[in-house]
N, C-alpha and C positions, 0 to 999 in steps of 0.2 A: 973415933969416936968421939970427936965432940958436934958431930951431928946432930945429935937429937938434944942437945942444949940451945943449940942455932934454929933448930925449930920451935922449941918450945917457945923461946925467945920471941920469932916472929910471928907466933899464936898470938899472943898477949899483946903485944902493942896491936894486932891487927881488932883483937875485943877492947880494948881502950882506945882506940881511934873512935869504933861504931858507937861504943861509948855516952862518950865526946859527943858525936853527929847524931845520936836521939835525945840526948838533953838539948839541945840547942832546938830541935825541931819542939821540943814538947813545950820549953821554956814560949813560943814562938805562939805555939797555938791558945795555949794559957792569955796571950794577950786581949785585949779586949778591942772591940772595933773604935774605932773614931766617931761618933756620933755627930751629925749633919745639928746645927740649930734651925730652921729655919721662923721665919717675917713674914707679917702683913700689915695692910694699913689697919691705922685704926683710931676713929671719929666718929660726933653724932653727927647725923646730916646736917647741913648748915640750915638757921635759920632765914625764912623766907619772906617777904611782903607783900603780897597782892591783893587787889579787890574780888576777886575769885580767879577759877580754871579758865586757859583760855578752852575753846571747843577744836580742839589740836590735839589730832592721835600721834605721839612722835617718836618714832622708833629708831634707836639707837644701835646702828652698825657695830657690827665688833673692831674694835677699836686694831691700829696695829704699831709697831716702834719700827724707829731705827735700826741697822743693823749690831750697833752695839748694845738693843738691849732685848735680842729675839732669846732670850733664856732668863734660866732665875738666880744668876749670877751677882750678887750685891757689890759695884763694883764704886771704887773711891780715886781720886784723879789728884798727886800734889804733885805733879809736874805735867807741862805742856806736854798735849801728843800723847802724853799715857794711862791710861785705865786699869786698876789692880783689881782684883776681886779679895772679897775677904775669906781666907781657907778654912773649910766647914760651917760656914753662914751666909743661906739662901733664903730667896726669895720663896714664898707659896706656889706662888707661882709666875709667873712673864709680867712684866711691867705694863705692857698693853691689854693684860685679862684683869687685873688687880685695878687702874684705871677706868675699863670700860664697865668691869664691877660694880664698884663703887661712886661712877657716874649716875648709874643707873639707878640704884635706889637711891641717891638723892634727888632726883628728879621727880621719881615715884614718891619720894615724901616731902617734896617741895608743895606739893595742891596747888602748881602755876597753870598745870595742864589738866586736860578730860581723861588722858591715859597716854600713858608711856610702857613702850616696851621693849624688850631685849631684842637682840639681834636674831635668836632661839626662836623669834614666834613670825611665822611667815604672813599672816593675816595685813591686809589693808592698813597703809598709816597716811597719813595726810603729809606726815610731812619728815624727813630722815636726817640723821644727826653719824657724819663721819666721823673721825681721830686718828691722831697720831702721835704715841709718844715719842718724842725728839731727845729727850734728855730726864735720866732720871739715876742719880748719882753723887755722891760725894764729894763737895768740891774743897779745898785745903785752900787757903788764901789766905793774907796775912793778917786777916781778922780774925782769920780763926778755921773753922767748915761749920760747911751748908750744907743741905740737903739742894739739892737743885733739879725743879720739875718744870721743864715745857712742853707741852700738849698746842695741838694744832688744832683747830677745828671746822668742818666745813657744816652748814647749813644748807639744807634742800629743799626744793618743793616739787616731788616728781607729779604734781597732776597736773603743773602749767607747762601747756604745750611746746613755747619755747623756751627749746632748750639754753639760751643765754639769756633767760629772766630764770630759771630755777633753784641759782647760784641765790641763796639768801645774806648766808654770812658765811665769811672768812674769818676767822682769827689766828693768833697765838698766844698763848698766857704760858706765861715766862715767871713762876715763883718762886722763893727760897722760905728757907725757916735754918735758925742756926742749931747745930747739931751741941746738945751739953757737955760731949767728949768727943772726939774721934773712936767711935765705937759700931758694934753694927745695930747695935740697942739704941742706942742716941741718933744711926742714921734714920733708923725706921718710924721711931717717934715723929722725927721731925720730919719726916716727907709725908705721916700721917697730915701733920701741921698744914702741909704744905697744899697737898691734894684739898684738903679741907678749902681752905681760902680759895683757889680754883675750879673748882666744880661750884662756890657761890658766885664765884663770877660768871663762869657760864652760864647756870642757871639764869641769871639776871639777864645776862647781852641775848636770850634766844627767848626770855617773856619778854623784851623790848623786841625787839627783831619782830614778833608774830604778833604786837599787842601794832602792831603801828599800823 
């Protein structure tokens, strides 16, 4: 006598559960995907002064980077031995590519050399410039937040037959610039200023080395 009632009640419970489940799925599908913000370096080519371009065809090889910076994460360090990435904020390219691209652009615009080639040009050059990005991070100190950029370069003369005399300049540049606040936007702005300072110093040192 009571069996039909039990079957009806069970059916109602099953339908109610399915409606709830479908409702949850529908809500999840309507949620917009989280958008990743991407940043690059922005600054005008540094001004340089010279008596004229050197008779040098300089090729800048593709830069490398230390293991921490072989991706597009925007990293900050607020404790020793620790690196943390900003969520949903990334660089447009790996730090080595950002640094290498801007250095090629700046040296071309400097007017210090007869020609400046990027790594994609396989033509013969009189000199080569290689580099490695050692640091590309936001650092928190007792004085505030800073963008830290450290670049090592190696300038060589491949036309020199004596290998021991091919190396003309080997140097590391460490530049910092304060961030206005601890944020990805402030880091991108501060890192741009740090790169501008480093680029200007590299251009001067390479020019002076080749002008001896």
